[in-house]
Residue frames as qw, qx, qy, qz and C-alpha x, y, z in Angstrom:
[[0.620, 0.107, -0.083, 0.773, -29.65, -18.77, 4.36],
 [0.178, -0.877, -0.365, 0.258, -30.22, -15.80, 6.59],
 [0.364, -0.563, 0.168, 0.723, -27.18, -13.84, 5.30],
 [0.431, 0.407, 0.597, 0.540, -28.36, -13.61, 1.71],
 [0.052, 0.909, 0.394, 0.127, -30.36, -10.26, 2.20],
 [0.476, -0.644, 0.068, 0.595, -27.13, -8.63, 3.46],
 [0.478, 0.159, 0.473, 0.723, -26.13, -7.94, -0.25],
 [0.023, 0.516, 0.353, 0.780, -28.93, -5.40, -0.69],
 [0.360, -0.612, -0.620, 0.333, -29.67, -4.41, 2.78],
 [0.192, -0.372, -0.044, 0.907, -28.61, -0.81, 2.00],
 [0.070, -0.109, -0.579, -0.805, -30.91, -0.64, -0.91],
 [0.428, 0.069, 0.392, -0.811, -34.49, 0.58, -0.17],
 [0.769, 0.213, -0.250, -0.548, -35.99, -1.66, -2.82],
 [0.162, 0.299, -0.940, 0.024, -34.26, -4.84, -1.64],
 [0.297, 0.187, 0.834, -0.426, -37.27, -6.04, 0.31],
 [0.546, 0.493, 0.054, -0.675, -39.54, -4.68, -2.35],
 [0.414, 0.389, -0.740, -0.361, -38.00, -7.03, -4.90],
 [0.067, -0.003, -0.986, 0.153, -38.68, -9.98, -2.63],
 [0.261, 0.384, 0.708, -0.532, -42.26, -8.86, -1.77],
 [0.487, 0.767, 0.326, -0.261, -43.49, -6.93, -4.86],
 [0.585, -0.077, 0.463, 0.662, -41.20, -7.35, -7.89],
 [0.318, 0.680, 0.501, 0.431, -43.41, -5.25, -10.19],
 [0.151, -0.975, -0.157, 0.041, -42.90, -2.11, -8.06],
 [0.663, -0.456, 0.225, 0.549, -39.08, -2.25, -8.22],
 [0.317, 0.845, -0.261, -0.343, -37.14, 0.19, -10.53],
 [0.958, 0.219, 0.129, 0.135, -35.73, -2.28, -13.01],
 [0.531, 0.724, -0.224, 0.378, -32.89, -0.17, -14.21],
 [0.273, -0.745, 0.467, -0.390, -31.64, 0.61, -10.62],
 [0.909, -0.228, 0.319, -0.143, -32.01, -3.11, -9.75],
 [0.897, 0.374, 0.023, 0.232, -29.92, -4.26, -12.68],
 [0.244, 0.821, -0.324, 0.401, -27.34, -1.57, -12.04],
 [0.510, -0.643, 0.473, -0.321, -26.87, -2.71, -8.46],
 [0.954, -0.040, 0.298, -0.001, -26.72, -6.42, -9.41],
 [0.706, 0.648, -0.136, 0.253, -24.13, -5.49, -12.06],
 [0.080, -0.816, 0.466, -0.332, -21.97, -4.03, -9.36],
 [0.673, -0.389, 0.602, -0.183, -21.85, -7.48, -7.89],
 [0.096, 0.360, -0.827, -0.422, -21.03, -9.02, -11.39],
 [0.543, 0.242, 0.758, -0.270, -24.42, -10.71, -11.56],
 [0.129, 0.207, -0.654, -0.716, -25.09, -11.81, -15.13],
 [0.042, 0.370, 0.926, 0.056, -28.55, -13.29, -14.52],
 [0.225, -0.402, -0.319, -0.828, -31.74, -11.48, -15.41],
 [0.117, 0.057, 0.731, -0.670, -33.73, -10.83, -12.08],
 [0.440, -0.325, -0.587, -0.597, -37.27, -12.06, -11.95],
 [0.602, -0.473, 0.159, -0.623, -39.87, -12.45, -9.23],
 [0.973, -0.168, -0.108, -0.120, -39.15, -16.21, -9.01],
 [0.830, 0.185, -0.298, 0.433, -35.37, -16.15, -8.78],
 [0.155, -0.876, 0.165, -0.425, -34.88, -13.42, -6.15],
 [0.703, -0.634, 0.314, -0.078, -33.74, -15.64, -3.33],
 [0.920, 0.140, 0.157, 0.331, -31.50, -17.76, -5.57],
 [0.439, 0.724, -0.080, 0.526, -29.73, -14.72, -6.89],
 [0.323, -0.839, 0.227, -0.374, -29.35, -13.10, -3.41],
 [0.865, -0.424, 0.263, 0.044, -27.86, -16.35, -2.02],
 [0.832, 0.334, 0.081, 0.436, -25.39, -16.68, -4.84],
 [0.242, 0.782, -0.134, 0.559, -24.22, -13.11, -4.38],
 [0.562, -0.755, 0.217, -0.260, -24.01, -13.46, -0.71],
 [0.940, -0.193, 0.191, 0.205, -21.96, -16.57, -0.95],
 [0.655, 0.556, 0.011, 0.512, -19.59, -14.81, -3.37],
 [0.005, 0.811, -0.185, 0.555, -19.20, -11.71, -1.26],
 [0.572, -0.666, 0.314, -0.363, -19.13, -13.32, 2.14],
 [0.909, -0.211, 0.354, 0.054, -17.39, -16.68, 1.46],
 [0.844, 0.395, 0.152, 0.329, -15.62, -16.79, -1.85],
 [0.269, 0.855, -0.164, 0.413, -13.88, -13.36, -1.86],
 [0.491, -0.743, 0.389, -0.234, -12.71, -13.66, 1.79],
 [0.937, -0.149, 0.297, 0.107, -11.41, -17.26, 1.03],
 [0.696, 0.596, -0.049, 0.397, -9.10, -15.96, -1.72],
 [0.043, -0.838, 0.335, -0.428, -7.59, -13.45, 0.72],
 [0.787, -0.476, 0.348, -0.179, -7.26, -16.26, 3.35],
 [0.943, 0.241, 0.122, 0.194, -5.56, -18.48, 0.81],
 [0.460, 0.738, -0.212, 0.445, -2.97, -15.82, -0.09],
 [0.315, -0.753, 0.409, -0.408, -2.22, -15.11, 3.54],
 [0.927, -0.283, 0.241, -0.050, -1.89, -18.83, 4.36],
 [0.836, 0.412, -0.107, 0.347, 1.00, -19.12, 1.82],
 [0.169, 0.763, -0.310, 0.542, 2.70, -16.17, 3.43],
 [0.430, -0.593, 0.462, -0.500, 2.20, -17.39, 7.04],
 [0.936, -0.003, -0.310, -0.164, 2.59, -21.08, 6.39],
 [0.689, 0.235, -0.521, 0.446, 5.98, -21.19, 8.03],
 [0.088, -0.524, 0.359, -0.767, 5.12, -19.21, 11.10],
 [0.203, -0.185, -0.895, 0.352, 3.05, -21.80, 12.95],
 [0.289, -0.670, -0.565, -0.385, -0.16, -21.05, 14.75],
 [0.491, -0.518, -0.452, 0.535, 1.19, -19.39, 17.94],
 [0.018, -0.986, -0.164, 0.029, 0.71, -15.80, 18.77],
 [0.479, -0.691, 0.322, 0.436, 4.44, -15.57, 19.40],
 [0.559, 0.119, 0.603, 0.557, 5.25, -16.74, 15.76],
 [0.233, 0.785, 0.466, 0.335, 2.79, -14.14, 14.30],
 [0.249, -0.952, -0.042, 0.171, 4.21, -11.45, 16.50],
 [0.594, -0.400, 0.438, 0.544, 7.62, -12.25, 15.29],
 [0.439, 0.492, 0.557, 0.505, 6.50, -11.74, 11.63],
 [0.021, -0.949, -0.281, -0.139, 5.03, -8.44, 12.61],
 [0.470, -0.788, 0.151, 0.368, 8.22, -7.32, 14.37],
 [0.619, -0.097, 0.499, 0.599, 10.31, -8.26, 11.44],
 [0.319, 0.687, 0.466, 0.456, 8.25, -5.95, 9.19],
 [0.193, -0.965, -0.131, 0.118, 8.85, -2.86, 11.41],
 [0.573, 0.663, -0.183, 0.446, 11.58, -0.63, 10.25],
 [0.571, -0.751, 0.057, 0.326, 14.61, 0.40, 12.40],
 [0.087, 0.899, -0.342, -0.260, 17.67, 2.40, 11.57],
 [0.422, -0.397, 0.781, 0.233, 20.01, -0.72, 11.28],
 [0.619, 0.343, 0.699, 0.099, 17.72, -2.53, 8.78],
 [0.422, 0.879, 0.185, -0.123, 17.10, 0.52, 6.60],
 [0.077, -0.828, 0.485, 0.272, 20.80, 1.42, 6.45],
 [0.481, -0.204, 0.818, 0.240, 21.68, -2.12, 5.35],
 [0.565, 0.520, 0.638, 0.054, 19.09, -1.86, 2.55],
 [0.254, 0.932, -0.035, -0.255, 20.57, 1.26, 1.04],
 [0.804, 0.090, 0.351, 0.471, 23.03, 0.79, -1.88],
 [0.056, 0.889, -0.167, -0.423, 25.35, 3.58, -3.03],
 [0.725, 0.643, -0.243, 0.041, 27.42, 3.48, -6.15],
 [0.893, -0.196, -0.045, 0.404, 30.75, 1.69, -5.74],
 [0.507, 0.091, 0.049, 0.856, 32.73, 4.66, -7.02],
 [0.097, -0.904, -0.417, 0.004, 31.78, 8.10, -5.63],
 [0.339, 0.600, -0.146, 0.710, 33.23, 11.61, -5.77],
 [0.228, 0.002, -0.572, 0.788, 33.82, 13.71, -2.67],
 [0.419, -0.125, -0.028, -0.899, 30.45, 15.43, -3.00],
 [0.745, -0.132, -0.515, -0.402, 28.77, 12.07, -3.24],
 [0.561, -0.089, -0.718, 0.403, 30.43, 10.71, -0.18],
 [0.095, -0.086, 0.365, -0.922, 29.28, 13.70, 1.74],
 [0.633, -0.121, -0.176, -0.744, 25.74, 12.93, 0.73],
 [0.694, -0.058, -0.717, 0.021, 26.28, 9.28, 1.79],
 [0.277, -0.020, -0.656, 0.701, 27.17, 10.53, 5.28],
 [0.351, -0.080, 0.060, -0.931, 24.09, 12.79, 5.27],
 [0.717, -0.092, -0.495, -0.483, 21.91, 9.94, 4.43],
 [0.615, -0.051, -0.733, 0.288, 23.33, 7.62, 7.04],
 [0.068, 0.017, -0.470, 0.880, 23.12, 10.31, 9.73],
 [0.500, -0.112, -0.088, -0.854, 19.48, 11.13, 8.79],
 [0.747, -0.169, -0.574, -0.290, 18.40, 7.49, 9.04],
 [0.496, -0.098, -0.696, 0.510, 20.20, 6.94, 12.40],
 [0.029, 0.061, 0.373, -0.925, 18.54, 10.08, 13.79],
 [0.437, -0.176, -0.434, -0.768, 15.09, 9.42, 12.33],
 [0.482, -0.078, 0.634, -0.600, 12.17, 8.47, 14.55],
 [0.404, 0.176, 0.896, 0.050, 9.89, 5.52, 13.62],
 [0.430, 0.749, 0.354, -0.360, 7.43, 7.82, 11.80],
 [0.240, 0.813, -0.379, -0.371, 10.15, 9.24, 9.50],
 [0.261, -0.291, 0.901, 0.188, 11.65, 5.76, 8.94],
 [0.486, 0.405, 0.770, -0.085, 8.33, 4.53, 7.83],
 [0.365, 0.842, 0.143, -0.372, 7.77, 7.57, 5.69],
 [0.046, -0.669, 0.632, 0.388, 11.24, 7.21, 4.12],
 [0.348, -0.017, 0.922, 0.166, 10.53, 3.55, 3.25],
 [0.467, 0.638, 0.584, -0.184, 7.15, 4.43, 1.79],
 [0.227, 0.853, -0.155, -0.444, 8.72, 7.20, -0.25],
 [0.046, 0.587, -0.731, -0.343, 11.42, 4.95, -1.68],
 [0.073, -0.040, 0.990, 0.115, 9.68, 1.50, -1.91],
 [0.475, -0.239, -0.438, -0.725, 5.97, 2.32, -1.79],
 [0.722, -0.442, -0.530, -0.051, 5.53, 0.48, 1.53],
 [0.218, -0.781, 0.337, -0.479, 6.00, 1.83, 5.02],
 [0.902, -0.359, 0.234, -0.048, 6.97, -1.76, 6.23],
 [0.096, -0.656, 0.708, 0.243, 10.43, -3.14, 5.94],
 [0.931, 0.248, 0.143, -0.227, 10.28, -5.66, 3.12],
 [0.696, -0.361, 0.477, 0.397, 13.94, -6.11, 2.73],
 [0.642, 0.699, 0.229, 0.214, 14.01, -4.34, -0.62],
 [0.616, -0.179, 0.076, 0.763, 17.19, -2.71, -1.72],
 [0.154, 0.951, 0.195, -0.185, 17.03, 1.14, -2.12],
 [0.679, 0.222, 0.209, 0.668, 19.48, 2.24, -4.91],
 [0.149, -0.823, -0.085, 0.541, 20.93, 5.71, -4.62],
 [0.581, 0.482, 0.354, 0.552, 21.37, 7.70, -7.74],
 [0.278, -0.544, -0.127, 0.782, 23.02, 11.13, -7.78],
 [0.378, 0.781, 0.393, 0.304, 21.86, 14.16, -9.72],
 [0.394, -0.007, -0.047, 0.918, 23.06, 17.72, -10.26],
 [0.122, -0.774, -0.502, -0.368, 19.76, 19.46, -9.67],
 [0.320, -0.083, -0.342, 0.880, 20.27, 22.83, -7.94],
 [0.180, -0.102, -0.002, -0.978, 18.27, 25.79, -6.68],
 [0.608, -0.009, 0.268, -0.747, 14.46, 25.67, -6.42],
 [0.818, 0.169, -0.390, -0.389, 14.27, 22.49, -8.48],
 [0.297, 0.326, -0.853, 0.277, 16.45, 20.58, -6.09],
 [0.721, -0.260, 0.287, -0.574, 14.54, 17.86, -4.17],
 [0.305, -0.184, 0.934, 0.014, 14.74, 14.11, -3.50],
 [0.671, 0.242, -0.303, -0.631, 13.03, 12.01, -6.22],
 [0.474, -0.174, 0.853, -0.133, 11.89, 8.42, -5.69],
 [0.572, 0.203, -0.592, -0.531, 11.06, 5.73, -8.18],
 [0.642, -0.276, 0.553, -0.453, 9.11, 3.23, -6.17],
 [0.928, 0.284, -0.088, -0.223, 8.87, 0.58, -8.94],
 [0.783, 0.364, -0.396, 0.311, 12.59, 0.10, -8.97],
 [0.660, -0.702, -0.129, 0.233, 13.28, 1.53, -5.42],
 [0.567, 0.265, -0.005, 0.780, 15.63, 4.16, -6.71],
 [0.242, -0.886, -0.245, 0.310, 16.22, 7.42, -4.71],
 [0.526, 0.564, 0.070, 0.632, 17.64, 10.32, -6.65],
 [0.444, -0.790, -0.183, 0.381, 19.56, 12.80, -4.53],
 [0.372, 0.888, -0.098, 0.253, 21.27, 16.02, -5.61],
 [0.769, -0.042, -0.283, 0.572, 24.95, 16.31, -4.82],
 [0.131, 0.504, -0.066, 0.851, 24.47, 20.07, -4.10],
 [0.592, -0.756, -0.265, -0.088, 23.77, 20.05, -0.31],
 [0.226, 0.721, -0.413, 0.509, 26.15, 22.15, 1.66],
 [0.118, -0.327, 0.767, -0.539, 25.61, 20.51, 5.11],
 [0.162, -0.235, -0.958, 0.019, 23.68, 17.87, 6.84],
 [0.178, 0.469, 0.513, -0.697, 21.10, 20.36, 8.40],
 [0.350, 0.392, -0.317, -0.790, 20.41, 21.43, 4.79],
 [0.348, 0.061, -0.873, -0.336, 19.82, 17.90, 3.65],
 [0.090, -0.258, -0.884, 0.380, 17.83, 16.89, 6.69],
 [0.247, 0.425, 0.286, -0.823, 15.53, 19.91, 6.48],
 [0.453, 0.286, -0.458, -0.709, 14.79, 19.28, 2.75],
 [0.269, -0.033, -0.959, -0.076, 14.22, 15.43, 3.40],
 [0.040, 0.353, 0.754, -0.553, 11.87, 16.13, 6.24],
 [0.320, 0.405, 0.029, -0.856, 10.00, 18.73, 4.20],
 [0.455, 0.191, -0.674, -0.550, 9.45, 16.27, 1.42],
 [0.265, -0.139, -0.950, 0.087, 8.42, 13.34, 3.61],
 [0.032, 0.380, 0.640, -0.667, 6.09, 15.57, 5.77],
 [0.248, 0.236, -0.154, -0.927, 4.45, 17.33, 2.87],
 [0.573, 0.294, 0.729, -0.233, 2.36, 14.31, 1.58],
 [0.592, 0.771, 0.016, -0.237, 2.91, 15.64, -1.85],
 [0.647, -0.404, 0.527, 0.376, 5.74, 13.39, -3.09],
 [0.434, 0.697, -0.399, -0.409, 7.73, 13.66, -6.29],
 [0.672, -0.146, 0.723, 0.062, 7.82, 10.21, -7.71],
 [0.491, 0.534, -0.452, -0.519, 8.34, 8.80, -11.13],
 [0.928, 0.004, 0.362, -0.084, 8.31, 5.38, -12.89],
 [0.041, -0.608, 0.699, 0.375, 11.36, 3.86, -14.65]]
């Protein structure tokens, strides 16, 4: 099995273990094998057997698990490139899909209705990059996974005012104290472009 030595090809002592076991740093060898969850004691006689087992686990078993999980997801798409392309396209965000995923409270005050208009306008005007950032901010994923984004209003003002996202429950908290759409848009862009996002867990 030629692929077995791949497991330790980056270790300088990999070939030494195979050719001269007594010269290998035992502690370092055990540490590296432990990184691959090897629970067997290495010896001069079992080197090839251990390497083949670890190679099989790393190059066959672990990818097989990923393939199995994706097979369930893609089982209904068929095998054609067109089907796979359709799945990919459905995951891409656009303004219409994002707007349909946003849920506002059923009863809203005048200030809250103004914020609803600002959010709708912002989504319609956003480019693909900011739509993806908005989804990632609210849901944890930059792909459209058809998750509902629940809007919750706060009364945070001044320097503390900012959008806050709870990605576990897909809740976006927005202050009602925005005087205009440019004010709201500028602050939302500042948060999304900053890469330092205020998030929390509910």
